[in-house]
VODRENLO-515642 format. One record per residue (C-alpha): residue in three letters; y, x, z. Coordinates in steps of 0.5 Angstrom, whole numbers, plus 500, padded with zeros to 3 digits. Layout:
ALAYXZ/...
This chain:
MET971219867/ARG968223863/ALA961224862/ALA955224858/ARG953219854/PHE948216848/HIS950209843/GLU943209840/TYR936211841/GLY935217837/ASP935226837/VAL940230841/GLU946229835/THR948221838/LEU949225845/VAL957225846/VAL962226851/GLU966221853/GLN972217857/VAL968212860/PRO969206866/GLU968209873/PRO963206877/HIS962204884/PRO957203890/GLY954197891/VAL951195897/GLY947201900/GLU949206896/VAL955211895/ARG959214891/ILE959222889/ARG963226886/VAL959231881/ALA958238881/ALA951238877/ALA946234875/SER939235872/VAL936235866/ASN928231867/PRO923230861/VAL925222862/ASP933223861/TRP930225853/LYS924220853/LEU930214855/ARG934217850/SER929218844/GLY926211845/ALA920214846/ALA920210854/ARG923204852/GLU917199851/VAL916202859/LEU924203861/PRO929200856/LEU937201857/ASP942197855/LEU946202851/PRO951206852/ALA947209857/ILE949215861/PRO943220862/GLY941224867/ARG938220874/ASP939227880/ALA945229882/ALA949232887/GLY957233889/VAL961231894/VAL962223897/ASP968220895/GLU966212896/ILE961208901/GLY958202899/GLU957196904/GLY952197910/VAL951204909/GLN950208915/GLY950216917/VAL954218911/ALA962219911/ILE968222905/GLY967228904/ASP959229906/ARG955234900/VAL950230899/PHE944231892/GLY939224892/LEU938219885/GLY940214883/GLY938209878/VAL934212871/THR942212868/GLY947214869/ALA947222874/THR951226868/ALA958224869/GLU964226873/PHE962220877/THR956217879/VAL952213885/LEU946214889/SER941209892/ALA936215896/TRP940222898/ALA941227903/PRO945232907/ALA945238901/PRO943245905/SER948251905/THR943254903/TRP943252896/SER947252891/ASP951245888/GLU946246881/GLU941248887/SER942241890/ALA942238884/GLY935240881/ALA932238888/GLY932230887/LEU927228882/ALA923234883/THR922232890/VAL922227891/THR917226886/ALA912232888/MET912228895/GLY909222893/GLY904227889/LEU902231895/LYS902226900/VAL896221898/LEU892227898/GLY893227905/PRO894233910/LEU895239907/ARG894245912/GLY888249911/ARG886246904/THR885249898/LEU890245893/LEU890246885/ILE896244882/GLU896243875/GLY902245871/ALA906249877/ALA911252873/GLY915247872/GLY921243876/VAL916238879/GLY910244879/SER914249882/ALA917245887/ALA910242889/VAL908250890/GLU914252895/ILE913245899/ALA905245899/VAL906252902/ALA911251908/GLN907245909/GLY900251910/ALA896250904/THR893255900/VAL895253893/ILE893255885/GLY897254880/THR897253872/ALA902255868/SER902260861/GLU902268863/ARG909269862/ASN909265868/HIS904268873/GLU909272876/PHE915267878/LEU908263881/ALA906269886/ALA913270888/LEU913262890/GLY906264894/ALA901260889/VAL895264886/PRO897264879/THR892262873/THR892260866/TYR891253864/GLY886251858/ALA879252857/GLY875255862/LEU879252868/ALA874251872/GLY871259872/ARG876261873/VAL878257879/ALA871258881/VAL873266881/LEU880265886/ALA877260891/PRO868261892/GLY868256897/GLY872251892/VAL878246891/ASP878241896/ILE885238893/ALA889237886/LEU895235884/ASP897235875/THR904235874/ALA902237866/ALA899230863/SER895238859/GLY889233857/SER885236864/LEU884231867/ALA877231867/ASP876236868/ILE880238874/VAL876231878/THR871236876/ILE874242879/VAL875237884/GLY868233885/ASP872228888/ALA877224883/THR880220890/ARG882227892/VAL886228885/SER894226884/THR897226878/ILE905223876/ALA904226869/ASP897222865/HIS898215866/ALA894215861/ASN888219864/ALA888216871/PRO885209871/ARG879211868/LEU877216872/GLY879213879/VAL885219879/ARG892216884/LEU897215880/VAL904216884/ASN910214880/ALA917217883/GLU920213888/ASN928214890/ASP926216898/SER932219902/ALA926221907/PHE923225902/LEU929227901/ALA931229908/ALA923233909/ALA925238903/ALA932239905/GLU930241912/LEU925245908/GLY931249905/ARG935250911/GLN929253914/GLY928258908/ASN921255905/TYR924252900/THR929253894/PRO929249887/ARG928253882/ILE933253877/GLU931255868/ARG938255866/VAL945252867/PHE950248861/ALA957245861/LEU957237861/ASP959239854/GLN953243852/ILE949237853/ALA946236846/ASP944244847/ALA941242854/HIS937235851/ALA934239846/HIS932246850/ALA929241856/GLN924237850/ARG921244847/GLY918244854/ARG916250858/THR921249862/ARG921254869/GLY923250874/LYS929247872/ILE935246868/VAL942243870/ILE948241867/SER954243871/ILE960238871/GLN967240872/SER971234874/ASN978234874/
């Protein structure tokens, strides 16, 4: 099969598209013929070697953790899915940007989502839902989301709005119209955030989710007034010091199924900034590494 791989840590030039052996599912796993895979910040951090102390890799490695496609092999002990089913989900920290990949968590892809949208839902969904779940019930509460225009942030906005929260989202001014379309009240990030939020939410902010690790976590705690009502999926350095709930993404099929149901209801659509071809994998990683992505970056996989 064709896959993107890197044989050593380094810049985007280390990425090549080549023939590699096909993977096969183990116990509790399925294999899909990949229609599309997404690019996440962790992918370029793994490729560059920036995350090697936390997540060392056996090289060469295929980048990508989440993908969408059609099930073509089913591992031992798997029930509730059949050959030919269209699904989206997650596998290991690598392996998705290929013609075939193995998933350990998945859900049926809604007919309302394209292949590219389905591919962009996996990691963003479980990360957003994990970060929101620890904050408790959302209905009737005011939620501040730091970094609301990115892949995780935009997912969190729609999911929270669907669950009845009033959402204030931070982003650069160019993304304010985008956030408003998702159902959030937009504001800019950075110095003076507390004052801007006070104007938008005179009754105060009940809970907050940080997706950006922009250095604002202490300010967010001050805005909310209680560190236990703040969660972060990004600021690993400051969360323990401040007493903020640190949430790591888990391969959770229940989260994926819940997101898919919101998709079927028309309440959540993964937002895709740009789609690259497999042969453009280096360009896709370079684009992701520049940051400020609105929604998700996706790789379209052309299977033979």
